[in-house]
Z-matrix of the N, CA and C atoms (Angstrom, degrees):
N
C 1 1.449
C 2 1.540 1 108.79
N 3 1.314 2 118.00 1 128.58
C 4 1.471 3 121.01 2 179.15
C 5 1.527 4 111.62 3 -64.53
N 6 1.326 5 114.52 4 148.43
C 7 1.462 6 119.77 5 179.10
C 8 1.522 7 110.01 6 -78.30
N 9 1.316 8 114.79 7 149.19
C 10 1.459 9 120.71 8 179.20
C 11 1.528 10 109.92 9 -83.03
N 12 1.287 11 115.03 10 166.08
C 13 1.466 12 121.64 11 176.57
C 14 1.532 13 110.18 12 -57.29
N 15 1.314 14 116.94 13 -42.10
C 16 1.457 15 121.99 14 -179.35
C 17 1.535 16 111.14 15 -64.58
N 18 1.333 17 117.54 16 -41.88
C 19 1.452 18 121.14 17 178.74
C 20 1.533 19 111.03 18 -64.63
N 21 1.332 20 115.71 19 -45.15
C 22 1.460 21 120.00 20 179.64
C 23 1.520 22 111.30 21 -64.38
N 24 1.319 23 116.70 22 -39.90
C 25 1.457 24 121.59 23 178.00
C 26 1.529 25 110.39 24 -58.72
N 27 1.323 26 116.77 25 -46.47
C 28 1.464 27 121.71 26 -178.91
C 29 1.527 28 111.05 27 -64.99
N 30 1.331 29 117.49 28 -42.98
C 31 1.467 30 121.08 29 178.77
C 32 1.527 31 111.04 30 -63.21
N 33 1.311 32 116.57 31 -44.91
C 34 1.464 33 122.24 32 -177.77
C 35 1.526 34 109.86 33 -64.64
N 36 1.305 35 116.25 34 -43.70
C 37 1.457 36 121.28 35 178.76
C 38 1.523 37 110.64 36 -62.20
N 39 1.308 38 117.21 37 -42.03
C 40 1.459 39 122.18 38 -179.47
C 41 1.529 40 111.67 39 -66.56
N 42 1.333 41 117.57 40 -44.35
C 43 1.460 42 121.24 41 -174.61
C 44 1.518 43 114.10 42 -86.54
N 45 1.320 44 117.45 43 -40.72
C 46 1.459 45 120.68 44 -170.80
C 47 1.524 46 112.22 45 -106.31
N 48 1.317 47 116.95 46 -25.48
C 49 1.454 48 118.73 47 170.62
C 50 1.513 49 117.05 48 107.79
N 51 1.309 50 117.44 49 0.25
C 52 1.460 51 119.16 50 174.99
C 53 1.523 52 108.92 51 -152.82
N 54 1.308 53 116.11 52 165.99
C 55 1.454 54 122.02 53 -178.16
C 56 1.536 55 109.08 54 -94.53
N 57 1.331 56 118.50 55 114.81
C 58 1.463 57 120.29 56 -177.31
C 59 1.524 58 113.00 57 -65.78
N 60 1.314 59 116.79 58 -23.93
C 61 1.464 60 120.43 59 -178.59
C 62 1.531 61 112.10 60 -77.28
N 63 1.327 62 116.49 61 -19.80
C 64 1.460 63 120.15 62 173.79
C 65 1.528 64 109.08 63 -75.84
N 66 1.344 65 115.65 64 -43.34
C 67 1.465 66 120.61 65 179.52
C 68 1.524 67 112.26 66 -67.99
N 69 1.326 68 116.17 67 -39.05
C 70 1.466 69 121.29 68 -176.88
C 71 1.530 70 109.11 69 -141.65
N 72 1.327 71 117.82 70 88.87
C 73 1.463 72 121.27 71 -176.62
C 74 1.536 73 113.69 72 -58.85
N 75 1.334 74 117.49 73 -20.97
C 76 1.462 75 120.51 74 -177.90
C 77 1.523 76 113.55 75 -95.99
N 78 1.342 77 117.86 76 4.55
C 79 1.458 78 120.16 77 -178.49
C 80 1.534 79 110.18 78 -61.68
N 81 1.310 80 115.73 79 141.75
C 82 1.466 81 121.05 80 -178.76
C 83 1.528 82 110.55 81 -80.08
N 84 1.321 83 116.07 82 145.62
C 85 1.461 84 121.02 83 179.53
C 86 1.526 85 110.98 84 -58.76
N 87 1.341 86 116.99 85 -38.15
C 88 1.462 87 121.00 86 179.39
C 89 1.524 88 111.32 87 -60.93
N 90 1.317 89 117.33 88 -38.43
C 91 1.466 90 121.77 89 179.49
C 92 1.525 91 110.47 90 -65.69
N 93 1.314 92 117.08 91 -40.38
C 94 1.463 93 120.98 92 179.10
C 95 1.528 94 109.43 93 -66.05
N 96 1.316 95 117.32 94 -43.27
C 97 1.469 96 120.55 95 177.85
C 98 1.526 97 111.17 96 -62.56
N 99 1.326 98 116.67 97 -40.40
C 100 1.457 99 121.62 98 178.69
C 101 1.531 100 110.62 99 -63.40
N 102 1.312 101 116.93 100 -43.54
C 103 1.469 102 121.11 101 179.62
C 104 1.526 103 110.72 102 -64.04
N 105 1.316 104 117.54 103 -40.77
C 106 1.464 105 120.78 104 177.11
C 107 1.523 106 111.07 105 -62.65
N 108 1.315 107 117.17 106 -41.07
C 109 1.465 108 121.25 107 178.92
C 110 1.525 109 110.83 108 -64.53
N 111 1.335 110 116.66 109 -43.16
C 112 1.464 111 120.61 110 177.90
C 113 1.526 112 110.77 111 -63.86
N 114 1.319 113 116.72 112 -40.58
C 115 1.461 114 121.36 113 178.43
C 116 1.527 115 110.00 114 -60.18
N 117 1.321 116 116.97 115 -44.91
C 118 1.458 117 120.80 116 -179.68
C 119 1.524 118 111.60 117 -62.17
N 120 1.341 119 116.81 118 -35.58
C 121 1.462 120 120.75 119 179.89
C 122 1.517 121 112.05 120 -65.69
N 123 1.333 122 117.14 121 -38.28
C 124 1.463 123 119.83 122 -174.34
C 125 1.520 124 114.19 123 -100.57
N 126 1.316 125 118.19 124 -5.60
C 127 1.467 126 120.94 125 -174.15
C 128 1.524 127 113.04 126 -60.55
N 129 1.313 128 118.36 127 -26.73
C 130 1.458 129 120.86 128 -179.34
C 131 1.510 130 113.74 129 -89.84
N 132 1.314 131 119.16 130 -4.05
C 133 1.458 132 121.97 131 -177.06
C 134 1.509 133 111.86 132 -119.77
N 135 1.326 134 115.79 133 -154.99
C 136 1.459 135 122.45 134 179.96
C 137 1.514 136 108.85 135 -117.82
N 138 1.314 137 116.25 136 133.70
C 139 1.456 138 120.15 137 -177.37
C 140 1.523 139 109.81 138 -151.23
N 141 1.345 140 116.77 139 133.93
C 142 1.458 141 120.79 140 172.37
C 143 1.526 142 107.29 141 -73.19
N 144 1.311 143 116.25 142 119.89
C 145 1.457 144 121.91 143 -178.22
C 146 1.521 145 111.15 144 -89.41
N 147 1.353 146 116.17 145 -45.10
C 148 1.463 147 119.38 146 -176.37
C 149 1.518 148 110.57 147 -162.84
N 150 1.314 149 114.77 148 152.85
C 151 1.460 150 122.68 149 168.79
C 152 1.522 151 106.40 150 -117.89
N 153 1.327 152 116.04 151 120.64
C 154 1.462 153 121.48 152 -178.68
C 155 1.521 154 106.67 153 -126.30
N 156 1.325 155 116.00 154 107.25
C 157 1.460 156 119.17 155 -175.04
C 158 1.511 157 109.13 156 61.57
N 159 1.332 158 116.09 157 -127.96
C 160 1.463 159 119.52 158 178.91
C 161 1.531 160 112.43 159 -90.63
N 162 1.304 161 117.71 160 -1.53
C 163 1.460 162 122.24 161 -179.32
C 164 1.531 163 111.03 162 -92.34
N 165 1.328 164 114.59 163 145.68
C 166 1.461 165 120.66 164 174.50
C 167 1.518 166 108.54 165 -126.95
N 168 1.330 167 115.53 166 140.18
C 169 1.458 168 121.38 167 179.91
C 170 1.527 169 107.92 168 -113.41
N 171 1.331 170 115.85 169 126.19
C 172 1.452 171 122.07 170 176.80
C 173 1.517 172 109.54 171 -117.47
N 174 1.312 173 116.71 172 142.83
C 175 1.456 174 122.40 173 172.62
C 176 1.517 175 106.51 174 -99.68
N 177 1.327 176 116.00 175 115.68
C 178 1.462 177 121.41 176 -177.92
C 179 1.520 178 108.37 177 -130.32
N 180 1.307 179 115.35 178 114.55
C 181 1.466 180 121.80 179 178.70
C 182 1.523 181 113.75 180 49.81
N 183 1.320 182 116.06 181 40.45
C 184 1.456 183 121.33 182 174.97
C 185 1.517 184 115.43 183 89.91
N 186 1.337 185 117.87 184 -8.39
C 187 1.468 186 121.26 185 176.46
C 188 1.522 187 109.48 186 -107.35
N 189 1.314 188 115.87 187 151.34
C 190 1.461 189 121.80 188 177.22
C 191 1.521 190 108.14 189 -101.11
N 192 1.341 191 116.01 190 121.20
C 193 1.454 192 121.48 191 178.47
C 194 1.519 193 108.59 192 -106.79
N 195 1.334 194 115.47 193 125.82
C 196 1.461 195 121.07 194 -178.52
C 197 1.524 196 107.48 195 -106.59
N 198 1.329 197 115.04 196 114.79
C 199 1.459 198 121.58 197 178.73
C 200 1.525 199 109.23 198 -99.12
N 201 1.319 200 115.28 199 150.11
C 202 1.457 201 120.32 200 176.41
C 203 1.511 202 114.30 201 91.26
N 204 1.335 203 117.27 202 15.60
C 205 1.464 204 119.85 203 -177.31
C 206 1.526 205 113.77 204 -119.04
N 207 1.339 206 117.29 205 -5.56
C 208 1.462 207 119.49 206 179.79
C 209 1.522 208 109.58 207 -118.21
N 210 1.310 209 116.58 208 151.46
C 211 1.462 210 121.34 209 179.59
C 212 1.530 211 111.28 210 -65.44
N 213 1.334 212 116.93 211 -31.84
C 214 1.465 213 121.17 212 -177.89
C 215 1.525 214 112.79 213 -76.51
N 216 1.331 215 116.45 214 -17.69
C 217 1.460 216 120.12 215 -176.11
C 218 1.519 217 113.27 216 91.14
N 219 1.334 218 116.20 217 -7.72
C 220 1.463 219 119.67 218 177.15
C 221 1.526 220 109.36 219 -71.44
N 222 1.324 221 116.54 220 147.91
C 223 1.471 222 118.61 221 179.08
C 224 1.521 223 111.67 222 -77.60
N 225 1.324 224 115.23 223 155.30
C 226 1.474 225 121.77 224 168.14
C 227 1.519 226 106.46 225 -91.21
N 228 1.301 227 117.40 226 132.67
C 229 1.454 228 122.21 227 179.72
C 230 1.521 229 108.71 228 -96.72
N 231 1.329 230 115.79 229 127.40
C 232 1.467 231 122.03 230 178.67
C 233 1.518 232 108.74 231 -124.95
N 234 1.312 233 115.41 232 153.36
C 235 1.455 234 119.67 233 -178.60
C 236 1.516 235 113.11 234 -101.67
N 237 1.338 236 116.34 235 3.64
C 238 1.461 237 119.55 236 176.10
C 239 1.522 238 109.37 237 -146.50
N 240 1.304 239 115.48 238 152.81
C 241 1.458 240 120.49 239 178.02
C 242 1.526 241 110.62 240 -65.30
N 243 1.320 242 116.65 241 -38.33
C 244 1.460 243 120.62 242 179.90
C 245 1.522 244 111.82 243 -59.83
N 246 1.320 245 116.12 244 -44.44
C 247 1.458 246 120.76 245 178.89
C 248 1.534 247 110.25 246 -64.58
N 249 1.330 248 116.69 247 -42.67
C 250 1.471 249 121.00 248 179.77
C 251 1.522 250 111.09 249 -62.37
N 252 1.336 251 116.43 250 -42.86
C 253 1.464 252 120.25 251 179.40
C 254 1.531 253 111.23 252 -65.32
N 255 1.312 254 116.65 253 -36.61
C 256 1.462 255 120.42 254 178.87
C 257 1.526 256 110.62 255 -64.98
N 258 1.322 257 116.58 256 -43.89
C 259 1.463 258 120.61 257 178.43
C 260 1.521 259 110.22 258 -65.27
N 261 1.337 260 117.11 259 -44.75
C 262 1.467 261 120.83 260 179.21
C 263 1.522 262 111.44 261 -63.23
N 264 1.307 263 117.59 262 -37.86
C 265 1.456 264 121.41 263 179.74
C 266 1.521 265 111.77 264 -66.40
N 267 1.302 266 116.84 265 -29.30
C 268 1.450 267 121.42 266 179.60
C 269 1.518 268 112.74 267 -65.11
N 270 1.331 269 117.25 268 -26.96
C 271 1.461 270 120.38 269 179.19
C 272 1.522 271 111.67 270 -100.50
N 273 1.310 272 116.62 271 -8.51
C 274 1.465 273 120.22 272 -177.35
C 275 1.510 274 111.95 273 -75.34
N 276 1.312 275 117.28 274 -25.70
C 277 1.472 276 121.09 275 -176.08
C 278 1.500 277 112.97 276 -71.35
């Protein structure tokens, strides 16, 4: 049985940290399911998620590390992609 929009929203929020339907109300359910599957594949490893300005976000063992945002060079550790993108966006301007 296919998952409902509400079920996918809850799963995405739990795993990735934000609701994709809030960001893009027209996103297709298949796309959300595909993104969740891709997330599950890489959640145990290391993956560059995004480069925003001088900041880079990596997914490492389920945590999002944002490099390029501290004076010391140490990464900021975030527990959701949304939080990491917000921090990275703050230095991108």
